[in-house]
C-alpha positions in Angstrom: 135.0 219.0 181.5 131.7 218.9 180.4 132.4 217.8 177.0 134.0 215.0 178.2 131.1 214.2 180.7 129.1 214.4 177.5 130.9 212.3 175.7 131.2 209.4 178.7 127.5 209.6 179.1 127.2 209.0 175.7 129.6 206.3 175.4 127.6 204.9 178.2 124.2 205.0 176.6 125.4 203.3 173.8 127.5 200.5 175.5 124.1 199.5 177.5 122.1 199.5 174.1 124.2 197.3 172.8 124.9 194.8 175.5 121.2 194.6 176.9 119.4 191.7 175.9 115.9 192.1 173.7 113.1 189.9 172.7 111.4 190.1 169.1 108.6 188.3 168.1 109.5 185.1 165.3 105.8 184.0 164.2 106.0 180.1 163.1 103.1 179.4 160.9 103.9 175.7 160.9 102.8 173.6 158.3 102.3 169.8 158.6 103.8 167.8 161.7 107.1 168.5 162.7 109.0 171.2 165.5 110.8 174.4 165.3 113.4 174.7 168.0 115.9 177.4 168.9 118.1 178.1 172.3 116.6 181.7 171.9 113.4 180.5 172.5 111.4 179.0 170.5 109.7 175.7 170.5 106.9 175.3 168.5 104.9 171.8 167.4 101.8 173.6 166.0 101.6 177.6 164.7 102.7 180.2 167.2 104.3 183.4 168.1 107.8 182.9 169.9 109.7 185.8 171.9 113.3 185.0 170.6 115.8 186.5 173.2 118.4 188.3 170.6 122.3 187.9 172.7 124.3 191.2 172.8 126.2 193.2 171.3 123.0 194.2 169.9 124.7 196.1 166.7 124.0 195.6 163.5 121.4 192.6 162.0 121.2 189.3 164.3 121.0 185.7 163.0 119.4 183.3 165.2 119.7 179.3 164.9 117.2 177.4 164.3 116.2 173.9 163.7 113.5 172.1 162.0 113.2 168.1 163.4 110.8 166.0 161.4 108.0 164.1 163.3 108.2 160.2 162.4 107.5 159.5 158.9 107.3 163.2 157.7 110.6 165.2 155.9 111.2 168.8 156.2 111.2 170.6 152.7 112.0 174.3 153.9 111.4 177.5 155.7 110.1 180.1 153.6 112.5 182.4 154.6 115.2 184.9 152.5 118.0 183.4 155.0 116.8 179.5 154.5 117.7 177.2 152.0 115.8 173.4 152.7 118.6 172.6 155.5 117.1 171.8 158.7 118.9 174.3 160.5 119.1 177.7 159.4 120.0 181.3 161.0 117.1 183.5 160.9 118.0 187.1 160.7 116.8 189.8 161.8 116.6 193.3 160.9 118.1 195.6 163.1 117.2 199.9 162.7 119.3 202.4 164.7 116.2 204.2 166.6 117.7 207.3 166.1 118.5 206.5 162.8 121.7 208.3 162.9 124.3 206.8 165.6 122.5 204.3 167.3 122.6 206.2 170.4 120.2 205.4 171.8 120.4 201.2 171.0 118.9 199.1 167.9 114.9 198.2 167.3 114.5 194.8 165.8 111.5 193.7 163.8 110.0 190.4 164.1 110.4 187.8 161.5 107.8 185.2 159.8 108.9 182.1 158.8 106.5 179.1 157.3 108.2 176.2 157.7 106.7 172.8 155.8 106.5 169.3 156.9 105.2 166.7 154.3 104.2 163.6 154.8 107.4 161.2 153.4 105.2 158.1 151.9 103.4 160.0 149.8 106.2 162.3 148.8 107.5 162.0 144.8 109.8 165.3 144.4 109.9 168.7 146.0 111.5 172.4 145.9 112.2 175.1 147.6 113.0 178.6 147.3 113.3 181.3 149.4 110.0 182.9 149.5 107.9 179.3 148.3 108.1 175.4 148.5 106.0 173.0 146.8 105.4 169.0 146.6 104.9 166.9 143.8 102.8 163.8 145.6 102.0 160.1 144.1 98.5 160.9 144.2 99.0 163.4 141.3 98.5 166.3 143.4 101.0 169.6 143.5 100.6 171.5 146.5 102.8 174.6 147.3 102.9 176.8 150.4 104.0 180.8 150.0 105.5 183.0 152.0 103.0 185.5 151.2 100.0 183.2 151.7 97.5 182.7 148.9 99.9 184.3 146.2 100.0 183.0 142.7 102.7 180.3 143.4 99.7 179.1 145.8 97.5 178.7 143.1 98.9 175.5 141.2 97.0 174.6 137.9 95.5 171.6 136.8 98.8 169.7 135.5 99.0 166.3 133.8 100.9 164.0 135.3 103.2 165.3 137.7 106.6 164.2 138.2 109.0 166.8 139.1 108.9 170.2 140.9 111.1 173.6 141.1 110.6 176.5 142.9 112.0 180.3 141.9 111.0 184.0 143.9 107.9 184.0 142.1 107.4 181.2 140.2 106.6 177.6 139.8 107.7 174.8 137.2 106.3 170.8 137.2 107.4 168.0 134.5 104.6 166.8 133.2 104.0 164.5 130.3 104.2 167.4 127.9 107.2 168.7 129.0 107.6 172.0 131.4 104.4 173.7 132.9 105.0 176.9 134.9 102.9 179.3 136.8 102.9 181.6 139.2 103.1 186.0 138.9 102.8 186.7 134.7 105.8 188.5 134.6 108.1 186.4 136.0 106.9 183.1 134.2 110.2 181.6 131.5 108.8 181.8 128.0 110.3 179.5 125.1 110.9 176.2 126.4 112.9 173.9 124.3 112.4 170.2 124.2 113.2 168.1 126.8 113.9 164.3 127.3 113.4 162.4 130.5 114.6 161.5 132.7 115.4 165.0 133.6 117.0 167.2 136.9 115.2 170.5 137.0 116.0 173.8 139.2 115.2 177.5 139.5 116.7 180.6 140.7 114.2 183.8 140.1 112.4 183.5 136.8 115.1 181.3 135.5 114.8 177.7 135.0 117.5 174.9 134.2 116.8 171.3 133.3 119.7 168.4 132.4 118.5 165.9 130.5 119.6 163.4 127.8 120.7 166.1 125.7 122.8 168.1 128.4 121.9 171.2 130.3 119.1 173.9 128.5 118.0 176.9 130.6 115.5 179.8 130.2 113.6 182.8 131.6 111.0 185.4 130.8 113.3 186.7 127.8 113.9 182.8 126.3 117.2 180.8 126.2 119.8 181.4 128.4 123.6 180.6 127.6 125.0 178.4 130.1 128.8 177.1 130.4 130.6 174.2 128.3 130.0 171.0 129.7 132.1 168.0 128.9 129.4 165.4 131.3 127.3 167.5 133.6 126.0 165.9 136.5 123.6 166.2 139.6 121.9 169.8 138.4 121.4 172.1 142.0 120.8 175.4 142.8 123.9 176.3 145.8 124.7 179.1 147.6 127.8 181.1 146.7 130.3 183.7 147.4 132.3 185.8 144.8 134.2 188.8 144.6 131.5 190.7 143.0 128.2 188.7 144.2 127.0 186.4 146.4 123.7 184.0 146.3 122.6 181.1 144.7 123.8 180.0 141.6 123.1 176.7 139.5 125.5 174.2 139.8 126.2 171.0 138.4 129.3 168.6 138.7 131.0 168.2 135.3 134.4 165.1 134.9 135.6 165.7 138.3 135.0 169.5 138.4 132.3 171.8 139.8 131.1 174.1 137.3 127.9 177.4 138.3 126.8 179.9 136.5 124.4 182.5 137.3 122.1 181.3 134.8 
């Protein structure tokens, strides 16, 4: 009898911990003019700390649907968060840990998250690039500005650039198309090396420390170890990074449209 009572008590504790609501902080370091909203308790039009209500069952990591709405004349560029792309809607993931670090009998503990959503004036924007940890924009004034998840890091320290026309962002590196070719900056150990000659107009995208461009000659990719192999293409167009799920891996890949077929690769 005591054995049964013990297990019934443990089950009751587990059930209550899974079914009870819990609040956790979302630090919104908003840049520019726009609003961040979520039905879970977020409504910020300036930097704020929101208390997000996590819905039961509180088992494992939790995702909260959150929306970015630009103010009139502004455009949204990205969230600076591992869960998000440049879409105006993101399911922000809150990481959970068992309080007892074993069977979760005493419930889950969730950790605060930080986002740095970026809105810029659309009338001055030439091009933009995003990653999970940084967003960059090239403006008609000839300036490039970057906003990182970790403020003040190397990606935010944009060097002098000669007529920047396009930008792309990896995790710890950003690159711009300038009159001389492709100029990159960021964490020194992650800078792409051995850039080929490129011929504008071109499209440009980055994943981590790897960069690919699509110019008049085709697709060209390189990284910290120099040139990178790509698939064979017939008539590639619309270079982009796209979230893919394969039997072995999941994450962003480089993709193009090629003669009616989508071709993607890890770079």
